[in-house]
ROVODREN-864322 format. One record per residue: x, y, z of N, C-alpha, C, CB in turn; residue number from 0; residue in one letter. Coordinates in Angstrom, 3 decimals, m for minus. Glycine has a CB too. Layout:
residues N
(vexlum (X Y Z) (X Y Z) (X Y Z) (X Y Z) NUM 'A')
...
end
This chain:
residues 202
(vexlum (5.301 5.148 m18.529) (5.038 4.769 m17.252) (6.334 5.094 m16.538) (4.587 3.304 m17.149) 0 'M')
(vexlum (5.860 5.949 m15.412) (7.029 6.483 m14.784) (7.831 5.083 m13.565) (6.368 8.081 m13.882) 1 'P')
(vexlum (9.054 5.117 m13.567) (9.684 4.051 m12.899) (9.151 4.172 m11.351) (11.337 4.155 m13.070) 2 'L')
(vexlum (8.730 3.306 m10.707) (7.990 3.235 m9.455) (8.531 2.061 m8.473) (6.461 3.011 m9.803) 3 'A')
(vexlum (8.531 2.168 m7.199) (8.473 1.236 m6.065) (7.388 0.867 m5.558) (9.057 1.604 m5.119) 4 'T')
(vexlum (6.696 m0.189 m5.617) (5.656 m0.680 m4.841) (5.903 m1.298 m3.363) (5.075 m1.633 m5.645) 5 'G')
(vexlum (5.100 m0.585 m2.746) (5.233 m1.125 m1.221) (4.130 m1.845 m0.867) (5.376 m0.035 m0.143) 6 'V')
(vexlum (4.118 m3.288 m0.074) (2.884 m4.166 0.088) (3.275 m4.004 1.749) (2.836 m5.983 m0.802) 7 'V')
(vexlum (2.151 m3.246 2.228) (2.227 m3.272 3.733) (1.691 m4.787 4.334) (1.240 m1.971 4.337) 8 'L')
(vexlum (2.510 m5.526 4.990) (2.155 m6.737 5.130) (2.580 m6.983 6.879) (2.938 m7.687 3.913) 9 'A')
(vexlum (2.413 m6.228 7.563) (2.930 m6.177 9.138) (1.512 m6.436 9.836) (3.731 m4.497 9.691) 10 'G')
(vexlum (0.419 m6.078 9.544) (m0.558 m6.233 10.191) (m0.911 m7.455 11.338) (m1.279 m6.181 9.274) 11 'G')
(vexlum (m1.567 m7.062 12.298) (m1.748 m8.306 13.243) (m2.935 m9.038 12.588) (m2.088 m7.895 14.919) 12 'R')
(vexlum (m3.924 m8.713 11.983) (m4.698 m9.710 11.516) (m5.726 m9.960 12.741) (m3.801 m10.974 11.072) 13 'A')
(vexlum (m6.133 m9.254 13.404) (m6.850 m9.895 15.019) (m8.131 m9.989 14.595) (m6.812 m8.823 16.606) 14 'T')
(vexlum (m8.866 m9.154 13.586) (m9.983 m9.676 12.924) (m10.278 m11.043 12.253) (m10.135 m8.910 12.112) 15 'R')
(vexlum (m9.309 m11.456 11.521) (m9.237 m12.435 10.800) (m9.196 m13.909 11.440) (m8.233 m12.149 10.083) 16 'F')
(vexlum (m8.225 m13.705 12.857) (m7.947 m15.108 13.681) (m7.076 m15.893 13.117) (m9.098 m15.990 13.868) 17 'G')
(vexlum (m6.156 m15.636 11.878) (m5.051 m16.496 11.825) (m4.338 m15.650 10.557) (m5.471 m18.236 11.579) 18 'S')
(vexlum (m3.375 m15.956 10.074) (m2.329 m15.656 9.280) (m3.473 m14.961 8.069) (m1.226 m17.127 8.859) 19 'D')
(vexlum (m3.584 m14.108 7.750) (m4.562 m13.522 6.707) (m3.968 m13.881 5.544) (m4.824 m11.969 6.741) 20 'K')
(vexlum (m2.551 m13.198 5.263) (m1.941 m12.706 3.910) (m1.390 m14.513 3.473) (m0.341 m11.171 4.178) 21 'L')
(vexlum (m1.955 m15.168 4.187) (m1.693 m16.716 3.708) (m3.145 m17.205 2.918) (m1.335 m17.857 5.247) 22 'A')
(vexlum (m4.155 m16.682 3.659) (m5.397 m17.198 3.140) (m5.483 m17.106 1.473) (m6.586 m16.360 3.839) 23 'A')
(vexlum (m6.173 m18.074 1.097) (m6.034 m18.129 m0.744) (m7.350 m17.828 m0.994) (m5.573 m19.756 m1.636) 24 'R')
(vexlum (m7.423 m17.129 m2.235) (m8.544 m16.684 m2.808) (m8.347 m16.871 m4.413) (m8.810 m15.217 m2.338) 25 'L')
(vexlum (m8.932 m17.753 m5.087) (m8.658 m18.358 m6.618) (m7.797 m18.605 m6.572) (m8.732 m17.794 m7.776) 26 'D')
(vexlum (m7.025 m19.796 m5.672) (m5.925 m20.337 m5.987) (m4.479 m19.560 m5.634) (m6.114 m20.573 m7.310) 27 'G')
(vexlum (m4.511 m18.258 m4.924) (m3.317 m17.748 m4.785) (m3.669 m16.730 m3.245) (m2.823 m16.907 m6.351) 28 'R')
(vexlum (m2.432 m16.560 m2.662) (m2.690 m16.057 m1.286) (m3.124 m14.676 m1.532) (m1.423 m16.132 m0.291) 29 'T')
(vexlum (m3.475 m14.273 m0.717) (m3.817 m12.435 m0.450) (m2.731 m11.854 m0.653) (m4.291 m11.834 1.091) 30 'L')
(vexlum (m1.662 m12.046 m0.219) (m0.606 m11.650 m0.544) (0.164 m11.553 m2.184) (m0.063 m12.342 0.276) 31 'L')
(vexlum (0.015 m12.832 m2.341) (0.488 m12.712 m3.933) (m0.209 m11.981 m4.869) (0.520 m13.943 m4.582) 32 'E')
(vexlum (m1.749 m12.038 m4.559) (m2.603 m11.065 m5.470) (m2.359 m9.450 m5.328) (m4.159 m11.328 m5.123) 33 'H')
(vexlum (m1.888 m9.193 m3.999) (m1.371 m7.688 m3.712) (m0.283 m7.226 m4.582) (m0.825 m7.528 m2.265) 34 'A')
(vexlum (0.883 m8.472 m4.314) (2.170 m8.122 m5.008) (2.171 m8.530 m6.728) (3.416 m8.993 m4.165) 35 'M')
(vexlum (0.993 m9.169 m7.084) (0.912 m9.191 m8.740) (0.377 m8.037 m9.047) (0.038 m10.330 m9.453) 36 'R')
(vexlum (m0.792 m7.389 m8.496) (m1.251 m6.097 m8.637) (0.028 m4.941 m8.759) (m2.205 m5.851 m7.379) 37 'G')
(vexlum (0.586 m4.816 m7.714) (1.547 m3.835 m7.971) (2.552 m4.235 m8.687) (2.017 m3.311 m6.932) 38 'L')
(vexlum (3.062 m5.446 m8.860) (4.282 m5.808 m9.969) (3.891 m5.233 m11.160) (4.563 m7.424 m10.281) 39 'G')
(vexlum (2.743 m5.291 m11.463) (2.242 m5.237 m12.960) (2.695 m3.538 m13.537) (0.247 m5.562 m12.987) 40 'A')
(vexlum (2.517 m2.692 m12.697) (3.054 m1.430 m12.979) (4.345 m0.709 m12.246) (2.003 m0.662 m12.811) 41 'V')
(vexlum (4.921 m1.615 m11.311) (6.298 m1.349 m10.527) (7.004 m1.792 m10.991) (6.567 m1.655 m9.365) 42 'C')
(vexlum (8.679 m1.208 m11.121) (9.770 m1.864 m11.319) (10.453 m2.841 m10.312) (10.517 m0.990 m11.617) 43 'A')
(vexlum (9.974 m2.524 m9.141) (10.439 m3.415 m8.095) (9.383 m3.402 m6.912) (11.897 m2.962 m7.595) 44 'E')
(vexlum (9.413 m4.365 m5.845) (8.437 m4.624 m4.875) (9.011 m4.368 m3.654) (7.901 m5.930 m4.924) 45 'L')
(vexlum (8.721 m3.788 m2.417) (9.137 m3.993 m1.396) (7.815 m4.542 m0.337) (9.889 m2.771 m1.098) 46 'V')
(vexlum (8.273 m5.602 0.232) (7.186 m6.196 1.005) (7.704 m5.764 2.837) (7.116 m8.160 0.547) 47 'V')
(vexlum (7.224 m4.846 3.523) (6.789 m4.638 4.731) (6.416 m5.860 6.038) (5.725 m3.927 4.355) 48 'T')
(vexlum (7.260 m6.326 6.865) (6.464 m7.094 7.545) (6.951 m6.690 9.213) (6.655 m8.715 6.998) 49 'V')
(vexlum (6.232 m6.748 9.980) (6.419 m6.855 11.494) (7.530 m7.455 12.133) (5.433 m7.502 12.006) 50 'A')
(vexlum (8.361 m6.501 13.103) (9.696 m7.092 13.723) (9.157 m8.288 14.460) (10.568 m6.013 14.794) 51 'P')
(vexlum (9.946 m9.102 15.104) (9.775 m10.263 15.910) (8.763 m11.218 15.827) (9.721 m9.923 17.001) 52 'H')
(vexlum (8.308 m11.550 14.140) (7.280 m12.325 13.776) (7.987 m13.031 12.483) (5.879 m11.459 13.524) 53 'R')
(vexlum (7.235 m14.441 12.442) (8.055 m15.475 11.375) (7.609 m14.283 10.062) (7.230 m17.612 11.178) 54 'L')
(vexlum (8.412 m14.066 8.955) (8.252 m13.617 7.727) (7.428 m14.260 7.151) (9.218 m13.551 7.065) 55 'P')
(vexlum (6.591 m13.834 5.935) (5.587 m14.627 4.999) (6.946 m15.309 3.751) (4.076 m13.238 4.115) 56 'P')
(vexlum (6.098 m16.107 3.595) (6.757 m16.677 2.460) (6.310 m15.917 1.073) (6.411 m18.240 2.422) 57 'A')
(vexlum (7.409 m15.493 0.447) (7.085 m14.580 m0.401) (6.790 m15.442 m1.804) (8.231 m13.476 m0.443) 58 'L')
(vexlum (5.713 m15.206 m2.676) (5.468 m15.843 m4.008) (6.541 m15.130 m5.089) (3.793 m15.604 m4.476) 59 'P')
(vexlum (6.813 m16.495 m6.168) (7.677 m15.598 m7.083) (7.018 m14.187 m7.536) (8.007 m16.431 m8.413) 60 'P')
(vexlum (8.025 m13.327 m8.098) (7.186 m12.442 m9.083) (7.903 m12.160 m10.059) (6.663 m11.203 m8.607) 61 'S')
(vexlum (7.883 m12.975 m11.188) (8.851 m13.026 m12.365) (8.916 m11.754 m12.784) (8.480 m13.935 m13.527) 62 'P')
(vexlum (9.887 m11.075 m13.059) (10.356 m9.754 m13.851) (10.605 m8.766 m12.800) (9.222 m9.135 m14.948) 63 'G')
(vexlum (10.132 m8.837 m11.547) (10.062 m7.872 m10.670) (10.943 m8.373 m9.418) (8.585 m7.554 m10.374) 64 'V')
(vexlum (11.779 m7.214 m9.125) (12.809 m7.505 m7.874) (12.069 m7.363 m6.909) (14.063 m6.629 m7.644) 65 'A')
(vexlum (12.022 m8.238 m5.702) (11.338 m8.139 m4.383) (12.266 m8.225 m3.308) (10.319 m9.178 m4.196) 66 'T')
(vexlum (12.104 m7.467 m2.511) (12.454 m7.374 m1.255) (11.670 m7.464 0.130) (12.936 m6.418 m1.315) 67 'R')
(vexlum (12.240 m8.040 1.349) (11.437 m8.183 2.280) (12.546 m7.120 3.480) (11.058 m10.002 2.564) 68 'L')
(vexlum (11.598 m6.157 4.069) (11.849 m5.305 4.868) (11.327 m5.545 6.239) (11.482 m4.247 4.356) 69 'V')
(vexlum (11.796 m4.854 7.450) (10.980 m5.009 8.667) (10.549 m3.643 9.307) (11.776 m5.835 9.701) 70 'V')
(vexlum (9.182 m3.597 9.596) (8.830 m2.404 10.078) (9.944 m1.610 10.993) (7.614 m2.657 10.794) 71 'D')
(vexlum (10.017 m0.372 10.891) (10.914 0.165 11.800) (10.873 0.190 13.568) (10.905 1.401 11.336) 72 'V')
(vexlum (9.745 m0.297 13.815) (9.351 m0.706 15.386) (7.888 m1.190 15.442) (9.488 0.650 16.486) 73 'A')
(vexlum (7.900 m1.914 16.375) (6.763 m2.758 16.527) (5.499 m1.863 16.956) (7.092 m3.894 17.596) 74 'P')
(vexlum (4.278 m2.214 16.430) (2.960 m1.843 16.746) (2.846 m0.256 16.409) (2.638 m2.210 18.301) 75 'D')
(vexlum (3.885 0.236 15.310) (2.913 1.374 14.843) (2.216 1.463 13.566) (3.559 2.505 14.856) 76 'L')
(vexlum (1.726 0.270 13.296) (0.511 0.379 12.278) (1.242 0.500 10.827) (m0.554 1.837 12.616) 77 'G')
(vexlum (0.212 0.890 9.958) (0.666 0.879 8.593) (1.832 2.107 8.346) (m0.685 1.070 7.618) 78 'P')
(vexlum (1.856 3.240 8.943) (2.429 3.794 8.985) (4.144 3.666 9.380) (1.696 4.268 9.391) 79 'L')
(vexlum (4.377 2.621 10.340) (5.830 1.983 10.566) (6.305 1.337 9.520) (5.924 1.022 11.630) 80 'G')
(vexlum (5.306 0.761 8.879) (5.733 m0.282 7.409) (6.207 0.604 6.315) (4.297 m1.220 6.657) 81 'G')
(vexlum (5.159 2.100 6.348) (5.353 2.804 5.186) (6.993 3.264 5.410) (4.174 4.091 5.025) 82 'L')
(vexlum (7.431 3.854 6.326) (8.849 4.315 6.824) (9.606 3.192 6.294) (9.061 4.526 8.523) 83 'V')
(vexlum (9.915 1.847 6.600) (10.724 1.030 6.019) (10.512 0.936 4.739) (10.719 m0.058 6.525) 84 'A')
(vexlum (9.424 1.083 4.221) (9.354 0.679 2.773) (10.128 1.863 2.000) (7.716 0.493 2.235) 85 'G')
(vexlum (10.010 3.193 2.453) (10.258 4.175 1.857) (11.633 4.052 1.924) (9.660 5.287 2.287) 86 'L')
(vexlum (12.324 3.991 2.973) (13.826 3.990 3.048) (14.551 3.098 2.244) (14.248 3.736 4.305) 87 'A')
(vexlum (13.769 1.680 1.616) (14.119 0.550 1.025) (14.038 0.992 m0.528) (13.186 m0.675 1.492) 88 'A')
(vexlum (13.160 1.852 m0.772) (12.806 2.154 m2.299) (13.728 2.759 m3.110) (11.711 2.984 m2.440) 89 'A')
(vexlum (13.937 2.236 m4.222) (15.077 2.768 m5.336) (14.602 3.750 m6.320) (15.648 1.576 m6.235) 90 'R')
(vexlum (13.253 4.204 m6.235) (12.874 4.869 m7.111) (12.125 6.254 m6.255) (12.024 3.927 m8.058) 91 'H')
(vexlum (12.103 7.409 m7.127) (11.317 8.503 m6.480) (9.927 8.305 m6.453) (11.530 9.743 m7.104) 92 'P')
(vexlum (9.324 7.637 m6.961) (7.924 7.432 m7.047) (7.242 6.290 m6.347) (7.638 7.329 m8.324) 93 'L')
(vexlum (6.608 6.107 m5.373) (6.226 4.945 m4.314) (4.905 4.533 m4.727) (6.190 5.415 m2.687) 94 'V')
(vexlum (4.336 3.626 m5.021) (2.851 3.201 m4.694) (2.667 2.168 m4.039) (2.072 2.987 m5.711) 95 'L')
(vexlum (1.700 2.640 m2.980) (1.422 1.735 m1.837) (0.141 1.022 m1.685) (1.563 2.435 m0.709) 96 'V')
(vexlum (0.014 0.349 m1.398) (m1.204 m1.052 m0.846) (m0.810 m1.780 0.084) (m1.583 m2.241 m1.874) 97 'A')
(vexlum (m2.218 m2.258 0.759) (m2.015 m3.216 1.865) (m2.069 m4.695 1.089) (m3.258 m3.018 3.118) 98 'G')
(vexlum (m1.561 m5.662 1.885) (m1.071 m6.847 1.553) (m2.536 m7.703 1.561) (0.170 m7.338 2.615) 99 'G')
(vexlum (m3.419 m6.994 1.925) (m4.918 m7.681 2.143) (m5.773 m7.060 0.925) (m5.716 m7.234 3.811) 100 'D')
(vexlum (m5.006 m6.305 m0.068) (m5.715 m5.864 m1.138) (m5.597 m6.693 m2.253) (m5.379 m4.631 m1.455) 101 'M')
(vexlum (m6.506 m7.911 m2.533) (m6.291 m8.622 m3.625) (m6.832 m8.471 m5.178) (m6.615 m9.648 m3.201) 102 'P')
(vexlum (m7.088 m7.097 m5.181) (m8.103 m7.056 m6.505) (m7.627 m5.848 m7.042) (m9.856 m7.001 m6.241) 103 'T')
(vexlum (m6.690 m5.367 m6.835) (m6.021 m4.106 m7.352) (m5.768 m3.854 m9.165) (m4.522 m4.157 m6.577) 104 'L')
(vexlum (m6.466 m3.127 m9.637) (m6.664 m2.689 m10.764) (m5.422 m2.060 m11.392) (m7.701 m1.892 m10.675) 105 'E')
(vexlum (m4.212 m2.755 m12.195) (m3.323 m2.153 m12.707) (m3.703 m0.691 m13.528) (m2.760 m3.141 m13.445) 106 'P')
(vexlum (m4.704 m0.520 m14.319) (m4.857 0.717 m14.948) (m5.318 1.868 m13.752) (m5.978 0.523 m16.183) 107 'L')
(vexlum (m5.945 1.425 m12.980) (m5.793 2.460 m11.992) (m4.583 3.040 m10.863) (m6.709 2.138 m11.363) 108 'L')
(vexlum (m4.033 1.653 m10.874) (m2.638 1.972 m10.159) (m1.660 3.078 m11.223) (m1.715 0.283 m9.895) 109 'L')
(vexlum (m1.574 2.454 m12.706) (m0.898 3.589 m13.291) (m1.351 4.726 m13.455) (m0.548 3.401 m14.281) 110 'A')
(vexlum (m2.555 4.986 m13.233) (m3.143 6.406 m13.323) (m2.835 7.089 m12.099) (m4.693 6.440 m13.546) 111 'A')
(vexlum (m2.683 6.439 m10.951) (m2.319 7.031 m9.765) (m0.777 7.796 m10.282) (m2.239 5.778 m8.443) 112 'L')
(vexlum (0.044 6.785 m10.721) (1.458 6.850 m10.668) (1.332 8.325 m11.752) (2.417 5.201 m11.271) 113 'L')
(vexlum (0.718 8.078 m12.812) (1.037 9.099 m13.807) (0.878 10.738 m13.372) (0.095 8.780 m15.005) 114 'E')
(vexlum (m0.674 10.596 m12.617) (m1.007 11.819 m11.834) (0.097 12.301 m10.897) (m2.242 11.566 m11.015) 115 'R')
(vexlum (0.539 11.506 m10.190) (1.763 11.707 m9.267) (2.690 12.638 m10.322) (2.582 10.066 m8.729) 116 'L')
(vexlum (3.234 11.921 m11.400) (4.707 12.556 m11.918) (4.149 13.401 m12.635) (5.855 11.676 m12.756) 117 'A')
(vexlum (2.960 13.752 m13.013) (2.638 15.072 m14.031) (2.294 16.407 m13.326) (1.306 14.765 m15.004) 118 'S')
(vexlum (2.092 16.123 m11.722) (1.676 17.168 m11.162) (2.716 17.598 m9.970) (0.292 16.901 m10.753) 119 'T')
(vexlum (2.419 18.487 m9.107) (3.387 18.640 m8.356) (2.828 18.349 m6.810) (3.975 20.000 m8.650) 120 'G')
(vexlum (2.114 17.387 m6.617) (1.489 16.952 m5.522) (2.079 16.097 m4.876) (0.432 16.556 m5.710) 121 'A')
(vexlum (2.600 16.037 m3.354) (3.157 14.926 m2.629) (2.643 13.823 m2.721) (3.225 15.078 m1.477) 122 'G')
(vexlum (1.425 13.591 m2.844) (0.790 12.030 m2.851) (m0.516 12.410 m3.741) (0.324 11.261 m1.044) 123 'A')
(vexlum (m0.981 11.111 m4.235) (m2.121 11.099 m5.038) (m3.107 10.129 m4.654) (m1.778 10.901 m6.340) 124 'V')
(vexlum (m4.016 10.118 m4.354) (m5.187 9.096 m3.523) (m6.358 9.155 m4.280) (m5.640 9.568 m1.903) 125 'G')
(vexlum (m7.375 8.444 m3.670) (m8.973 8.205 m4.120) (m9.759 8.500 m3.269) (m9.414 6.911 m4.451) 126 'L')
(vexlum (m10.656 9.237 m3.721) (m11.714 9.759 m2.782) (m12.972 8.868 m3.149) (m12.011 11.453 m2.982) 127 'E')
(vexlum (m13.833 8.522 m2.290) (m14.957 7.759 m2.286) (m15.688 8.266 m1.372) (m14.793 6.453 m2.121) 128 'E')
(vexlum (m16.890 8.239 m1.957) (m18.160 9.060 m0.838) (m17.753 10.314 m0.245) (m18.567 8.144 0.601) 129 'G')
(vexlum (m16.885 10.965 m1.025) (m16.470 12.396 m0.209) (m15.390 12.155 0.632) (m17.633 13.029 0.757) 130 'G')
(vexlum (m14.879 11.184 1.039) (m13.795 10.891 2.086) (m12.658 10.207 1.070) (m14.386 9.760 3.468) 131 'A')
(vexlum (m11.354 10.517 1.697) (m10.119 9.771 1.358) (m10.079 8.474 1.708) (m9.029 10.308 1.893) 132 'L')
(vexlum (m9.568 7.608 0.553) (m9.415 6.500 1.223) (m7.613 6.399 1.104) (m10.418 5.210 0.514) 133 'R')
(vexlum (m7.116 5.837 2.075) (m5.492 6.101 2.504) (m4.905 5.079 1.363) (m4.967 5.576 4.423) 134 'P')
(vexlum (m5.652 4.039 1.103) (m5.091 2.760 0.095) (m5.877 2.463 m0.650) (m4.727 1.489 0.608) 135 'L')
(vexlum (m5.242 2.538 m2.051) (m3.844 2.526 m2.447) (m3.954 4.172 m2.816) (m3.372 1.303 m3.811) 136 'P')
(vexlum (m2.252 4.156 m2.803) (m1.771 5.531 m2.892) (m0.918 5.665 m3.547) (m1.442 6.100 m1.941) 137 'C')
(vexlum (m0.186 6.807 m4.273) (1.136 7.023 m4.855) (1.257 8.447 m4.301) (1.269 6.844 m6.567) 138 'A')
(vexlum (2.815 8.093 m3.808) (3.749 9.082 m3.072) (4.903 9.444 m3.562) (4.093 8.685 m1.921) 139 'I')
(vexlum (5.478 10.701 m3.227) (7.002 11.034 m3.480) (7.781 10.593 m2.128) (7.249 12.776 m3.812) 140 'R')
(vexlum (8.631 9.640 m2.763) (9.754 9.102 m1.404) (10.126 10.073 m0.396) (11.276 8.635 m1.929) 141 'R')
(vexlum (10.983 11.620 m1.170) (11.729 11.745 m0.369) (10.840 12.928 0.395) (13.129 11.924 m0.906) 142 'E')
(vexlum (9.874 13.449 m0.023) (8.910 14.380 0.604) (8.384 13.475 1.639) (7.755 15.009 m0.394) 143 'V')
(vexlum (7.614 12.328 1.522) (6.983 11.261 2.147) (7.838 10.755 3.309) (6.700 10.190 1.155) 144 'A')
(vexlum (8.818 10.415 3.102) (9.785 9.785 4.244) (10.081 10.952 5.350) (11.357 9.223 3.529) 145 'D')
(vexlum (10.770 12.292 5.025) (10.758 13.051 6.052) (9.356 13.157 6.930) (11.183 14.258 5.541) 146 'S')
(vexlum (8.419 13.288 6.204) (6.899 13.591 6.928) (6.605 12.557 7.602) (5.640 13.849 6.007) 147 'V')
(vexlum (6.880 11.534 7.132) (6.220 10.012 8.146) (7.060 9.897 9.159) (6.222 8.324 7.384) 148 'A')
(vexlum (8.752 10.154 9.012) (9.279 10.134 10.234) (9.031 10.922 11.271) (10.285 10.190 10.127) 149 'R')
(vexlum (8.490 12.228 10.772) (8.343 13.306 11.836) (7.126 13.025 12.443) (8.362 14.773 11.323) 150 'R')
(vexlum (6.149 12.178 11.704) (5.107 11.984 12.481) (5.403 10.608 13.604) (3.859 11.802 11.445) 151 'L')
(vexlum (6.230 10.003 13.196) (6.179 9.131 14.440) (7.298 9.233 15.278) (6.043 7.745 14.128) 152 'L')
(vexlum (8.002 10.543 15.742) (8.746 10.908 16.465) (7.636 11.775 17.430) (9.929 11.533 15.742) 153 'A')
(vexlum (7.780 11.832 18.739) (8.673 10.426 19.302) (7.746 9.491 19.626) (9.641 10.605 20.693) 154 'P')
(vexlum (8.225 8.345 19.207) (7.383 6.743 19.509) (6.893 6.918 20.821) (8.425 5.180 19.514) 155 'V')
(vexlum (5.300 6.437 20.885) (5.089 6.294 22.172) (3.824 7.774 22.360) (6.779 6.337 23.090) 156 'G')
(vexlum (3.967 8.679 21.419) (3.031 9.781 21.357) (1.873 9.275 20.617) (3.618 11.043 20.702) 157 'G')
(vexlum (1.098 10.364 20.349) (m0.036 10.128 19.623) (0.122 9.332 18.598) (m0.570 11.168 19.217) 158 'A')
(vexlum (m0.698 8.449 18.435) (m0.681 7.609 16.902) (m1.084 8.339 15.801) (m1.645 6.366 16.816) 159 'R')
(vexlum (0.193 8.365 15.003) (m0.030 8.795 13.457) (m0.732 7.841 12.897) (1.222 8.996 12.582) 160 'A')
(vexlum (m0.983 8.150 11.433) (m1.669 7.186 10.546) (m1.436 7.692 9.496) (m3.035 6.905 10.680) 161 'S')
(vexlum (m1.444 6.723 8.253) (m1.583 7.037 6.710) (m2.218 8.327 6.246) (m2.394 5.986 6.074) 162 'L')
(vexlum (m3.454 8.464 6.953) (m4.716 9.465 6.518) (m3.916 11.068 6.970) (m6.535 9.038 7.670) 163 'R')
(vexlum (m3.244 10.651 8.226) (m2.602 12.393 8.749) (m1.097 12.432 7.968) (m2.247 12.611 10.981) 164 'V')
(vexlum (m0.745 11.295 7.272) (0.500 11.475 6.584) (0.123 11.990 5.161) (1.354 10.115 6.550) 165 'L')
(vexlum (m0.984 11.518 4.599) (m1.644 12.208 3.293) (m1.995 13.827 3.659) (m3.208 11.317 2.833) 166 'L')
(vexlum (m2.597 13.936 4.549) (m3.105 15.122 4.757) (m1.898 16.090 4.459) (m3.723 15.214 6.157) 167 'R')
(vexlum (m0.965 15.673 5.465) (0.446 16.826 5.458) (1.221 16.802 4.294) (1.611 16.540 6.624) 168 'D')
(vexlum (0.956 15.963 3.337) (1.554 15.892 2.169) (0.803 16.327 1.056) (1.957 14.718 1.986) 169 'L')
(vexlum (m0.412 17.036 1.640) (m1.175 17.955 0.331) (m1.803 16.942 m0.354) (m0.128 18.851 m0.830) 170 'D')
(vexlum (m2.493 15.881 m0.092) (m2.813 14.695 m1.022) (m3.617 15.641 m2.179) (m3.872 13.291 m0.193) 171 'V')
(vexlum (m3.308 15.161 m3.519) (m4.418 15.188 m4.526) (m5.276 13.824 m4.792) (m3.780 15.610 m5.851) 172 'L')
(vexlum (m6.703 14.518 m4.030) (m7.490 13.529 m4.223) (m8.198 12.784 m5.838) (m8.402 14.031 m3.394) 173 'A')
(vexlum (m8.210 11.842 m6.263) (m8.890 11.843 m7.524) (m10.580 11.691 m6.908) (m8.251 10.442 m8.634) 174 'L')
(vexlum (m11.383 12.538 m7.507) (m12.896 12.297 m7.653) (m13.089 10.853 m8.183) (m13.602 13.392 m8.695) 175 'P')
(vexlum (m14.318 10.545 m7.428) (m14.709 9.038 m7.734) (m15.180 9.270 m9.022) (m15.848 8.265 m6.744) 176 'E')
(vexlum (m15.951 10.128 m9.722) (m16.045 9.586 m10.959) (m15.088 9.462 m11.868) (m16.813 10.085 m11.479) 177 'P')
(vexlum (m13.959 10.352 m11.613) (m12.548 10.435 m12.456) (m12.006 9.185 m12.615) (m11.418 11.292 m11.794) 178 'E')
(vexlum (m11.773 8.257 m11.183) (m10.878 7.268 m11.261) (m11.800 5.856 m11.345) (m9.857 7.384 m9.993) 179 'W')
(vexlum (m13.133 5.971 m11.247) (m13.623 4.705 m11.487) (m13.907 4.689 m13.019) (m14.874 4.392 m10.589) 180 'R')
(vexlum (m13.203 5.611 m13.876) (m12.948 5.221 m15.388) (m12.143 4.009 m15.597) (m12.218 6.334 m16.136) 181 'A')
(vexlum (m11.348 3.813 m14.798) (m10.460 2.886 m14.574) (m10.848 1.769 m13.831) (m9.490 3.399 m14.061) 182 'W')
(vexlum (m11.323 1.952 m13.061) (m11.986 0.927 m12.156) (m13.341 0.821 m11.775) (m11.458 0.969 m11.080) 183 'D')
(vexlum (m14.599 0.834 m12.606) (m15.615 0.848 m12.684) (m16.619 0.542 m11.222) (m15.647 0.111 m13.708) 184 'P')
(vexlum (m15.708 m0.801 m10.871) (m16.277 m1.701 m9.814) (m15.686 m1.329 m8.433) (m15.965 m3.235 m10.146) 185 'E')
(vexlum (m14.716 m0.808 m8.189) (m14.001 m0.371 m7.365) (m13.231 m1.388 m6.699) (m14.668 0.336 m6.638) 186 'A')
(vexlum (m12.683 m2.253 m7.636) (m12.049 m3.436 m7.165) (m10.881 m3.220 m6.622) (m11.887 m4.345 m8.077) 187 'R')
(vexlum (m10.225 m2.175 m6.718) (m9.030 m1.519 m6.232) (m8.888 m1.436 m4.276) (m9.153 0.132 m7.017) 188 'S')
(vexlum (m10.195 m0.987 m4.266) (m10.526 m0.582 m2.692) (m10.653 m1.891 m1.911) (m12.029 0.321 m2.502) 189 'L')
(vexlum (m10.981 m2.978 m2.675) (m11.646 m4.041 m1.657) (m10.136 m4.902 m0.506) (m12.637 m5.521 m2.970) 190 'R')
(vexlum (m10.446 m4.762 0.567) (m9.605 m5.396 1.619) (m10.285 m6.319 2.333) (m9.062 m4.491 2.535) 191 'D')
(vexlum (m9.423 m7.245 2.802) (m9.956 m8.487 3.531) (m9.484 m8.464 5.010) (m9.435 m9.864 2.810) 192 'V')
(vexlum (m10.382 m8.306 5.812) (m10.587 m8.264 6.946) (m10.670 m9.176 8.218) (m11.293 m7.844 6.790) 193 'D')
(vexlum (m11.960 m9.894 7.316) (m12.579 m11.116 8.142) (m12.641 m12.503 7.138) (m14.280 m10.669 8.697) 194 'T')
(vexlum (m12.583 m13.571 7.778) (m13.009 m14.593 6.830) (m14.193 m14.335 5.987) (m13.255 m15.758 7.516) 195 'P')
(vexlum (m15.342 m14.013 6.396) (m16.128 m13.603 5.388) (m16.015 m12.452 4.221) (m17.033 m13.392 5.999) 196 'D')
(vexlum (m15.018 m11.771 4.715) (m14.441 m11.155 3.279) (m14.271 m11.439 2.124) (m13.553 m10.899 3.244) 197 'D')
(vexlum (m13.691 m12.849 2.610) (m13.033 m13.633 1.374) (m14.284 m14.062 0.246) (m12.190 m15.180 2.018) 198 'L')
(vexlum (m15.605 m14.378 0.933) (m16.565 m14.567 0.030) (m17.071 m13.495 m0.844) (m17.496 m15.032 0.645) 199 'A')
(vexlum (m16.847 m12.466 m0.632) (m17.705 m11.510 m0.956) (m17.326 m11.338 m2.550) (m17.543 m10.190 0.020) 200 'K')
(vexlum (m17.874 m11.196 m3.160) (m17.523 m10.886 m4.789) (m16.960 m9.520 m4.943) (m18.896 m10.946 m5.808) 201 'D')
end
């Protein structure tokens, strides 16, 4: 397993959820804890990114995995702003990225993303679903992604950049759905929680 940093994007506003989404509980753990445990199963360290000027979440313990909290580079830049902060804090050249609202990440699939990134020249590796690229989870090369992400965010206040644009500019390698479903047959790793009703979905 190549050494990697796991970046948990936890700076969203959760407007559709109506409350602190990442503190919501599922099967006895918060959504944030689930996401951290998923990435922590295959990463040597974790970086949790949060929005500026907001009360940071209480980080659950991550036995055996060093965990740090960093602040997005600027408010209201969306996931890309959190990713820039996470990349700057990452200590390893390979970075695995997921949302803090993704509670059912499958370690086998996450490991496959990292191994594919390490064994190819791709700037990033993501998952194709229904003919379209899903931006999260994904594996990216820190040095290449950091320079591209910062370019996309400058000047601040211009056209809103996104993770999808970043992955496109990194010439992402998209794993075909039949291939990655060998590691995650039920596509559990693509589940995210946007509304309270999503918590009840199996």
